[in-house]
C-alpha positions in Angstrom: -21.8 -0.2 -62.2 -21.7 1.8 -65.4 -24.7 3.7 -66.5 -27.0 2.0 -68.9 -28.1 5.3 -70.4 -26.8 6.9 -73.3 -25.3 10.5 -72.9 -28.3 12.1 -74.4 -30.7 10.1 -72.2 -28.5 11.2 -69.1 -28.6 14.9 -70.2 -32.4 14.5 -70.7 -33.0 13.0 -67.1 -30.8 15.8 -65.7 -32.7 18.5 -67.4 -36.0 17.1 -66.3 -35.2 16.8 -62.8 -33.1 19.7 -62.3 -35.7 21.8 -60.6 -37.7 19.2 -58.8 -38.1 19.5 -55.1 -37.3 16.6 -52.9 -41.0 15.7 -52.5 -41.6 15.8 -56.5 -38.2 13.6 -56.8 -39.6 11.1 -54.5 -42.8 11.0 -56.6 -40.9 10.4 -59.6 -38.9 7.7 -58.0 -42.0 5.8 -56.9 -43.5 6.3 -60.3 -40.6 5.0 -62.2 -40.4 2.0 -59.8 -44.0 1.2 -60.6 -43.1 1.5 -64.3 -40.2 -1.1 -63.8 -42.4 -3.5 -62.0 -44.9 -3.4 -64.9 -42.3 -4.5 -67.4 -41.9 -0.7 -68.7 -45.6 -0.3 -69.6 -46.2 3.6 -68.9 -49.4 4.2 -67.0 -51.1 7.5 -68.1 -49.3 10.1 -66.1 -51.9 12.8 -65.0 -50.7 16.3 -65.5 -50.6 18.1 -62.2 -52.5 21.1 -62.1 -50.4 23.7 -59.9 -53.5 25.2 -58.7 -54.4 21.9 -57.0 -51.7 21.7 -54.5 -50.6 23.8 -51.4 -47.0 23.8 -50.4 -46.0 24.4 -46.7 -42.4 25.4 -46.0 -41.0 25.8 -42.4 -37.6 27.3 -41.4 -37.0 26.1 -38.0 -33.9 26.2 -35.5 -35.3 24.5 -32.5 -38.3 22.5 -33.9 -41.2 25.0 -33.0 -41.7 26.0 -36.6 -41.6 22.5 -37.7 -44.3 21.5 -35.2 -46.7 24.3 -36.3 -45.9 23.4 -39.9 -46.8 19.7 -39.4 -50.1 20.6 -37.5 -50.9 23.0 -40.4 -50.3 20.1 -42.8 -52.5 17.9 -40.7 -55.2 20.4 -40.7 -54.8 20.9 -44.4 -55.4 17.1 -45.0 -58.3 17.3 -42.7 -60.0 19.6 -45.1 -59.0 17.5 -48.1 -56.5 20.1 -49.5 -53.8 18.6 -51.4 -50.6 19.6 -49.6 -47.1 18.8 -48.9 -44.7 20.0 -45.9 -41.0 20.7 -46.8 -38.2 21.8 -44.6 -37.0 25.0 -46.6 -33.5 23.4 -46.5 -34.9 20.5 -48.8 -36.8 22.9 -51.1 -35.1 24.0 -54.4 -36.0 27.8 -54.2 -36.2 28.0 -58.1 -39.4 25.8 -57.8 -41.2 28.9 -56.3 -42.1 30.0 -60.0 -44.0 26.9 -60.3 -46.0 27.3 -57.1 -49.5 28.9 -56.9 -50.3 28.3 -53.2 -47.6 28.7 -50.4 -47.8 28.9 -46.7 -44.5 29.5 -44.6 -44.0 29.1 -41.0 -40.6 30.8 -40.3 -38.7 31.2 -36.9 -35.9 33.9 -36.3 -32.4 33.0 -35.2 -30.3 35.2 -32.9 -30.5 38.9 -33.7 -32.9 38.7 -36.7 -30.9 35.9 -38.6 -32.6 33.2 -40.5 -32.4 29.7 -39.1 -29.4 27.6 -40.4 -31.9 25.5 -42.6 -33.2 28.9 -44.2 -30.0 30.7 -45.0 -29.8 29.8 -48.6 -33.5 30.3 -49.2 -33.5 33.7 -47.6 -30.5 34.7 -49.7 -31.9 33.6 -52.9 -35.3 35.4 -52.4 -33.2 38.5 -51.7 -31.1 38.1 -54.8 -31.5 39.1 -58.4 -32.1 35.4 -59.2 -35.5 35.3 -57.5 -38.3 34.9 -60.1 -41.3 37.0 -60.5 -44.1 35.4 -58.6 -47.3 37.0 -60.1 -49.2 33.6 -59.8 -48.4 32.7 -56.2 -50.8 33.3 -53.3 -49.2 33.1 -49.9 -49.0 33.9 -46.3 -46.3 33.8 -43.5 -46.6 32.9 -39.8 -43.5 34.4 -38.1 -42.4 33.1 -34.6 -40.1 34.9 -32.6 -39.4 36.4 -29.0 -40.4 40.0 -28.5 -37.6 40.4 -25.9 -35.2 40.5 -28.7 -34.8 43.8 -30.9 -35.2 42.0 -34.3 -38.6 40.4 -33.4 -39.9 38.0 -36.2 -37.3 39.4 -38.6 -36.9 36.2 -40.7 -40.7 36.1 -41.2 -41.1 39.8 -42.0 -38.1 39.4 -44.5 -39.8 36.6 -46.3 -43.1 38.1 -46.3 -41.9 41.5 -47.7 -39.7 39.8 -50.4 -42.6 37.5 -51.7 -44.9 40.6 -52.0 -42.1 42.7 -53.8 -41.8 39.7 -56.3 -45.5 39.9 -57.2 -47.0 37.5 -54.8 -50.6 38.0 -53.4 -51.3 37.5 -49.7 -54.2 35.3 -48.9 -54.0 36.7 -45.5 -51.9 39.0 -43.5 -48.7 37.9 -41.8 -49.1 37.1 -38.1 -46.1 37.7 -35.7 -46.1 35.4 -32.8 -44.3 35.7 -29.4 -43.0 32.9 -27.4 -46.5 31.8 -26.5 -47.7 31.2 -30.0 -50.2 28.5 -29.9 -53.4 30.7 -30.0 -52.1 33.0 -32.7 -50.9 30.1 -34.8 -54.2 28.2 -34.5 -56.0 31.4 -35.5 -53.7 32.0 -38.5 -54.0 28.3 -39.6 -57.7 28.5 -39.8 -57.8 31.7 -41.8 -55.0 30.9 -44.1 -56.5 27.5 -44.9 -60.0 28.9 -45.6 -58.6 31.3 -48.0 -56.4 28.8 -49.7 -59.2 26.2 -50.1 -61.3 29.0 -51.4 -58.9 29.7 -54.3 -57.7 26.1 -55.1 -59.3 24.4 -57.8 -62.2 22.2 -56.8 -60.6 19.0 -58.1 -56.9 18.1 -58.7 -55.9 15.9 -61.6 -52.6 14.8 -60.1 -52.2 11.2 -58.7 -51.3 10.9 -55.0 -48.6 8.4 -54.6 -48.1 6.8 -51.2 -44.3 6.3 -50.7 -42.6 4.5 -47.7 -40.9 6.6 -45.3 -37.8 5.1 -43.5 -38.1 7.7 -40.7 -38.5 6.4 -37.2 -41.9 6.6 -35.7 -42.6 9.9 -33.8 -42.7 9.7 -30.3 -46.3 10.0 -28.7 -44.8 12.6 -26.2 -44.2 16.2 -27.5 -44.6 19.9 -26.2 -48.5 19.5 -26.0 -48.3 16.0 -24.4 -45.1 15.7 -22.3 -43.9 12.7 -20.5 -44.2 12.7 -16.8 -40.7 11.5 -15.9 -38.9 11.0 -12.6 -36.1 13.3 -11.5 -33.3 10.8 -10.4 -30.6 13.2 -9.7 -29.8 16.9 -9.3 -26.1 17.3 -8.1 -24.2 20.5 -8.0 -21.0 20.2 -10.1 -19.3 23.5 -9.4 -17.2 24.0 -6.4 -18.3 25.4 -2.9 -16.6 28.6 -3.8 -17.9 29.1 -7.2 -20.0 32.1 -8.3 -22.1 29.7 -10.2 -24.6 26.9 -9.3 -24.3 24.5 -12.1 -26.3 21.1 -11.6 -25.8 17.8 -13.5 -29.3 16.7 -13.8 -30.4 12.9 -14.6 -34.0 12.2 -15.4 -35.5 8.7 -15.9 -37.4 8.0 -19.2 -38.1 4.2 -18.3 -40.9 2.8 -20.4 -41.6 6.0 -22.2 -39.9 4.7 -25.6 -38.6 8.3 -25.9 -35.7 8.3 -28.3 -33.1 11.2 -28.8 -29.9 11.8 -30.7 -26.8 13.7 -29.5 -27.3 17.4 -30.4 -31.1 17.3 -29.4 -32.7 19.3 -26.6 -34.9 18.4 -23.8 -38.0 20.4 -23.2 -38.8 20.9 -19.6 -42.3 22.1 -18.2 -42.1 23.4 -14.8 -44.0 25.0 -11.8 -43.4 28.4 -10.3 -42.4 28.6 -6.7 -45.4 28.8 -4.7 -43.6 31.1 -2.2 -43.2 33.8 -5.0 -46.8 33.3 -6.0 -47.9 34.1 -2.6 -45.8 37.3 -2.5 -47.3 38.4 -5.9 -51.0 37.9 -4.6 -50.1 39.5 -1.3 -48.5 42.7 -3.0 -51.7 42.8 -5.3 -54.1 42.5 -2.5 -55.9 39.5 -4.1 -56.9 36.1 -2.5 -55.2 32.8 -3.7 -58.5 31.1 -4.1 -60.4 33.7 -6.3 -61.1 32.5 -9.7 -59.5 33.7 -13.0 -59.8 32.4 -16.6 -57.3 31.4 -18.9 -58.4 30.2 -22.5 -62.0 29.6 -21.4 -60.8 27.4 -18.5 -61.2 28.5 -14.7 -58.4 28.3 -12.2 -57.8 29.6 -8.7 -55.5 32.6 -8.9 -52.7 30.7 -7.0 -53.0 27.5 -9.3 -52.8 29.9 -12.4 -49.7 31.8 -11.4 -48.1 28.4 -10.4 -48.9 26.2 -13.2 -49.9 28.4 -16.1 -48.5 31.9 -16.2 -44.9 33.2 -16.5 -43.6 35.0 -13.4 -39.9 34.7 -13.5 -39.5 36.3 -16.9 -41.4 39.5 -17.8 -42.3 41.0 -21.2 -42.1 44.7 -22.4 -45.9 44.4 -22.9 -46.6 43.6 -19.2 -44.1 46.3 -18.1 -46.1 48.8 -20.4 -49.4 47.7 -18.9 -48.1 48.1 -15.3 -46.6 51.4 -16.0 -50.1 52.6 -17.2 -52.1 51.0 -14.3 -49.6 52.3 -11.7 -48.7 55.7 -13.4 -45.0 55.1 -12.2 -42.9 57.8 -13.7 -39.9 55.5 -13.7 -41.7 52.7 -15.7 -43.1 55.2 -18.0 -39.7 56.5 -18.6 -38.4 52.9 -19.4 -41.3 52.4 -21.6 -40.7 55.3 -23.7 -37.3 53.9 -24.7 -37.5 50.7 -26.6 -34.0 49.6 -25.7 -34.4 50.5 -22.0 -37.6 48.5 -22.0 -35.9 45.4 -23.5 -33.0 45.6 -21.0 -35.5 46.2 -18.0 -37.8 43.4 -19.0 -34.8 41.1 -19.4 -33.5 41.8 -15.8 -36.7 41.9 -13.8 -39.3 39.5 -12.8 -42.9 40.2 -12.5 -42.7 40.8 -8.7 -40.0 43.5 -9.2 -42.3 45.3 -11.7 -45.2 45.2 -8.9 -42.7 46.5 -6.4 -42.0 49.8 -8.4 -45.4 51.2 -7.6 -48.7 49.9 -6.4 -51.9 49.9 -8.6 -55.5 48.8 -8.4 -56.4 46.3 -11.2 -58.6 43.4 -11.5 -57.4 39.9 -11.1 -58.4 38.9 -14.5 -56.9 42.1 -16.3 -53.6 41.1 -14.4 -53.7 37.5 -15.5 -54.4 38.7 -19.2 -51.5 40.9 -19.2 -49.0 38.0 -18.4 -47.5 35.4 -20.8 -48.3 31.7 -20.4 -45.6 29.5 -19.3 -43.4 28.0 -22.1 -41.2 25.1 -21.6 -37.4 25.7 -21.3 -35.1 23.7 -23.7 -31.9 22.4 -22.4 -29.1 20.8 -24.5 -29.1 17.1 -23.9 -25.7 16.2 -22.2 -25.9 12.2 -22.7 -26.1 9.7 -25.6 -28.8 6.8 -25.3 -26.1 4.5 -26.5 -24.2 5.3 -23.2 -27.2 6.0 -20.5 -30.1 4.0 -22.2 -33.3 5.0 -20.6 -32.0 8.1 -19.0 -31.4 11.6 -20.2 -28.8 14.1 -18.7 -28.8 17.8 -18.5 -26.3 20.4 -17.4 -28.2 23.3 -15.8 -27.0 26.6 -14.9 -29.4 27.9 -12.0 -30.3 31.3 -12.7 -29.9 33.2 -9.4 -29.4 36.9 -8.5 -29.9 39.5 -5.8 -32.7 42.0 -6.4 -32.4 44.4 -3.5 -32.5 42.2 -0.3 -34.2 39.3 -2.1 -32.8 36.4 -4.2 -34.5 35.8 -7.3 -34.3 32.4 -9.2 -35.0 31.4 -12.7 -38.4 29.3 -13.4 -37.1 26.0 -14.8 -33.5 26.2 -13.4 -34.8 27.0 -10.1 -37.4 24.2 -10.3 -34.7 21.5 -11.3 -31.7 22.9 -9.1 -33.4 24.1 -6.0 -37.1 23.1 -5.5 -37.8 19.8 -7.0 -36.4 16.9 -4.9 -35.1 13.5 -6.2 -38.1 11.4 -7.2 -40.2 14.3 -8.3 -42.2 14.3 -11.4 -40.9 16.3 -14.4 -42.9 16.8 -17.6 -40.4 16.5 -20.5 -40.2 16.1 -24.2 -37.6 15.9 -26.9 -37.0 18.6 -29.3 -35.0 17.2 -32.2 -32.4 19.4 -33.6 -31.2 18.3 -36.9 -29.1 21.5 -37.2 -26.7 20.2 -34.6 -25.6 16.9 -35.5 -22.3 14.9 -35.3 -20.9 14.2 -39.0 -22.6 11.0 -40.5 -19.0 9.9 -41.3 -17.4 8.6 -38.0 -13.9 9.3 -39.3 -14.6 13.0 -39.7 -12.7 15.2 -37.1 -14.7 17.7 -35.0 -13.9 20.9 -33.1 -16.2 21.7 -30.3 -16.3 25.1 -28.5 -18.3 25.0 -25.4 -17.7 27.3 -22.4 -19.8 27.1 -19.3 -23.0 24.9 -19.7 -22.3 25.1 -23.5 -20.3 21.8 -22.6 -23.4 19.9 -22.4 -23.8 18.6 -26.2 -20.3 17.8 -26.3 -20.5 15.4 -23.5 -23.3 13.7 -25.5 -21.1 13.8 -28.6 -18.3 12.1 -26.9 -20.4 9.3 -25.5 -21.9 8.8 -28.9 -18.7 8.5 -30.7 -17.1 6.4 -27.9 -20.1 4.0 -28.2 -19.7 3.9 -31.9 -15.9 3.4 -32.0 -15.5 6.5 -34.0 -12.1 7.1 -35.4 -12.4 10.7 -36.1 -10.2 13.2 -34.1 -12.0 15.3 -31.5 -10.9 18.7 -30.2 -12.6 20.6 -27.2 -12.3 24.2 -26.4 -13.8 24.7 -22.8 -13.9 27.8 -20.5 -15.3 29.2 -17.3 -14.2 31.3 -14.5 -11.7 29.2 -12.5 -9.9 25.9 -12.9 -10.6 24.6 -9.3 -14.3 25.6 -9.1 -15.8 25.5 -12.5 -14.2 22.8 -14.8 -17.5 20.8 -15.5 -17.1 17.1 -16.0 -13.3 17.4 -15.5 -12.5 13.8 -14.7 -14.6 12.6 -17.8 -12.7 14.8 -20.1 -9.4 13.9 -18.6 -10.5 10.3 -19.0 -11.2 10.8 -22.5 -8.0 12.6 -23.1 -6.1 9.8 -21.5 -7.9 7.0 -23.5 -7.2 8.9 -26.9 -10.9 9.6 -27.8 -10.3 13.3 -27.1 -7.4 14.3 -29.2 -6.9 17.8 -27.9 -8.2 19.7 -25.0 -7.8 23.6 -24.7 -9.2 25.3 -21.6 -9.4 29.1 -20.7 -10.3 30.0 -17.1 -10.8 33.8 -17.2 -10.1 34.6 -13.5 -7.1 32.4 -12.9 -4.8 35.3 -14.0 -4.7 39.0 -14.0 -5.5 39.1 -17.9 -8.8 37.4 -18.8 -8.5 34.6 -21.1 -11.5 33.3 -23.2 -12.0 30.3 -25.5 -11.6 32.8 -28.5 -8.1 33.5 -27.2 -7.4 29.8 -27.2 -8.6 29.6 -30.6 -6.4 32.4 -31.9 -3.2 30.7 -30.2 -3.8 27.5 -32.1 -4.8 29.3 -35.3 -2.5 27.3 -37.7 -3.9 24.0 -36.5 -7.5 25.0 -36.3 -7.3 26.0 -40.0 -5.5 23.0 -40.9 -8.4 20.9 -39.3 -10.8 22.9 -41.0 -9.1 22.3 -44.5 -9.0 18.4 -43.6 -12.8 18.6 -43.4 -13.3 19.1 -39.7 -16.9 20.1 -38.4 -17.0 22.9 -36.0 -19.5 23.4 -33.3 -20.3 26.2 -30.8 -22.6 25.9 -27.9 -23.5 28.5 -25.3 -24.0 32.3 -24.8 -25.3 33.9 -28.1 -24.9 37.6 -27.1 -21.0 37.8 -26.6 -19.4 34.3 -26.8 -20.5 33.1 -30.1 -20.0 36.6 -31.7 -16.4 36.7 -30.3 -15.6 33.1 -31.4 -17.0 33.9 -34.9 -14.9 36.9 -35.2 -11.8 34.8 -34.1 -12.6 32.4 -36.8 -12.8 35.0 -39.3 -9.4 36.3 -38.2 -7.9 32.8 -38.3 -9.1 32.0 -41.9 -8.1 35.3 -43.2 -4.6 35.1 -41.6 -3.9 31.4 -42.3 -5.7 31.1 -45.7 -4.2 34.3 -46.8 -7.8 35.8 -47.5 -9.6 39.2 -47.0 -12.1 39.4 -44.2 -15.0 39.1 -46.8 -13.3 35.9 -48.2 -13.0 34.5 -44.7 -16.7 35.3 -44.0 -17.6 33.6 -47.3 -15.5 30.5 -46.1 -17.4 30.1 -43.0 -20.7 30.8 -44.8 -19.9 27.7 -47.0 -19.1 25.7 -44.0 -22.4 26.6 -42.5 -24.2 25.6 -45.7 -22.4 22.3 -45.8 -23.5 21.8 -42.2 -19.8 21.8 -41.1 -20.3 24.9 -39.0 -23.2 24.6 -36.5 -24.2 26.5 -33.5 -26.5 25.8 -30.5 -26.7 29.2 -28.9 -29.0 30.8 -26.3 
């Protein structure tokens, strides 16, 4: 239908809306709809006073920052603070110059990188285009994992850049580790108190309630998980495989939980009671002695089984034990940050205790440990196919430490200790940064070695159920064809039916020279580039430390060679794909 507006009216409308945020555009839409219903009679439009509004932005990769931001928004509303919460990807960065009060909750992705949703915002702030922000009051809550070198880097970057642009902190940035609930709650309380004090006593802007077409949120979440039933935990690697990978099925019957292909399942777990007993014995404590966690009392055995992290250790705990025990080995480790990170990543709490004995109070020991956090697993099924079930592909973490075998926390629980019929506390972590194209005709390229295959199984089930016409190309890799080809019959079935257009595999130990998925990508360079030029979406799932980097470099080389571009231009090509949600990663 032709526009009923004149060229001048269109121009004025474009100018008026150019720098509005998504929320502001929605408000304008609702206002104009109301004008139309009232035969064009303009209601008096209150001039919004910037001092009357708080903007909450979140930059989230897996959903933690989003959850904290939504809780922050609810707390602001409970205090009658006029606030809006926005994903930074939906926020026009130029609008910063119009803000007076801003709170940011930001996660860090990979090695100090911003989450996918925050890439453009992060770059804008660091650029010469960023405006002076002398009228802005702000604070940042940074989420991260101290086991990584660039701990909370995205939050630090945003905080430092806002300050450099002239903004004033209402309270200092807080850097949160994986167990962030307490620190986040404390920051929320302080930040809102300061914001409320500086906001205008009354806002003249009208509040417009607009219908939201999003599905209702599940009542189950990280803090209120659903007690599901484990219906299957089946080994899908061969008898002679070096790996123990499990296909896990969990029954969600009657929960009403909904998920999409690309989402993750959060799994709460209990620690191995045998391991707990070894720790207590090593320390010379008694299982029934009482300790306190967050003002609640537990027996030591229950605290170590249900509340505290013992299969992963932190640099802070290693440092504490080095001081208590005066172990020269641990003190040497603690003195070097790189050695400390490596040691903490490869030792469990019991291993640290075995370095050297120390006399320590039970409460002090408990206080030095992290709290258990749920593990996130990429969902390996589509509800269109499995209905009230959810499937996972779980690699059981298992290694020898001296004469003893060590198992991972959640993977040991799901793959070794929990029997069929056991209760598993779960919740869905939605991941809008790893989604199939909205157009079912769009081709997709999937790179998923090892357990990275999980979300692509879900992708195929979803595309199959929806009769999607788009081409599908899978790159899968592992150690050996006979022992480690996960879901082999399913992939071959999809290939036979035509749903899977191409399948390229790389089994590193089936020949003298090791071959990986990035090698298969290079072998198919011309066609890979052709698919990308045709609009294909490209996905990577799996190991972040080596595989994802090697695949990224292979893509740079392919684009540079096939597109006759410089490495810098090829990097920019991939960057544009990422901004367009055509290059997505689910790495860990």
